[in-house]
N, C-alpha and C positions, 0 to 999 in steps of 0.2 A: 504495500497499501504507500502511494505516495504521499508525504508531507507537507510538501513545498506550496502546496497549493492552498494548504490552511493558513487563515489568518487571525491571531488572536489578538485582543484589545484589553486596554486595562479603561475602567469607567468612573468616572467622580460626576454624583448628579447634584441637583437640587432640586428638591420634590415641594411642593407647598398645595394644600389645601384648605377648605374654612375654617378646618380646628386642626390641622396637621402638617408638621414641618419635617423634613429628612435631607440630611447628606450622605446619600450614600454611597460606595464601593463595587465594584465589581469588576466582574470580564464577561468577556464576549467572543463567539467563535464565529466564523465565515468560510466556508468552501464552496465550491461548483462541484455539481455530481458530475464525478466521473465516466467515463462509458455513457454519456448523453450527447445527444449530437446538439440541442439546444443548449443554450446557458443558463440552465438552471440553478440557481444556489440554495442555501440552509444556512441560517443565521440563525445563533440561541447567546443570550444573554442573562444574567443573573445578578441584583444589586442585592445589598443588605445593607443596615445601617441599625448597630445595637442601640441601647437605650443613648449612649454621649452622644450619638448624633444626628438625635430623635429628641424634636421640640414642643413646644405647647402639649397637645393630648394625646400626643405618641410613645410611645416606650418602646416603640420600634418597629421597621420598613422593610420590607421587603419585595421583590419584583422580578417574575420572569416572564422570558420571552420568545416564544419561538415563532420561525417565519420560513416557508417558503416562497421561492418568487423566480422570474423568469424576464429576462431582458430581453424586447421584442428587438429596442437597438440600444447602441451604446448609453446612454442617457436616460433611459425610461426604463420603468418596470411594476411588473403586476405580481402583484403578491398576496398570500394570504396566510394570518399569525394565530397564537394564541399567546394572551398575556393573561396573566394572574398578577395583581397589587393587592399588597398587605400594609395595613397602619393597625397592630395589636391584634386584628383580627380581619379577614378578608374583607377588605373593601370593594374591588372590582375583578370579576373575569370575565374573557369573552373572545370570541373569536371577530376575528376583525378581517379585511381583507381592502386593496386597494389599489390606485395607481399612482407612481410618482415620476417625475421628471428630475433630475440633477443636473445641476449647470453649475 
């Protein structure tokens, strides 16, 4: 298996809702699917903020995001993903999809 096409990232984020705030840190991974003739990618990210990095009413924060997508042209993408966001308890989880353009 080839690992040179896998990209890792370090994430530092700022999250704020009406009654919760956090500064989570996390990791991400991105790669194109091998042996597929189309440019299909998979991406996953995870973030966590313990009590010391969570403020207002939050005691902790976590976010998990997984996505699969396709680049029909170099700067445009079509994607489908799942996201789970948690402040102390489950805050929001959902399946989402979209179209994006990067420039």
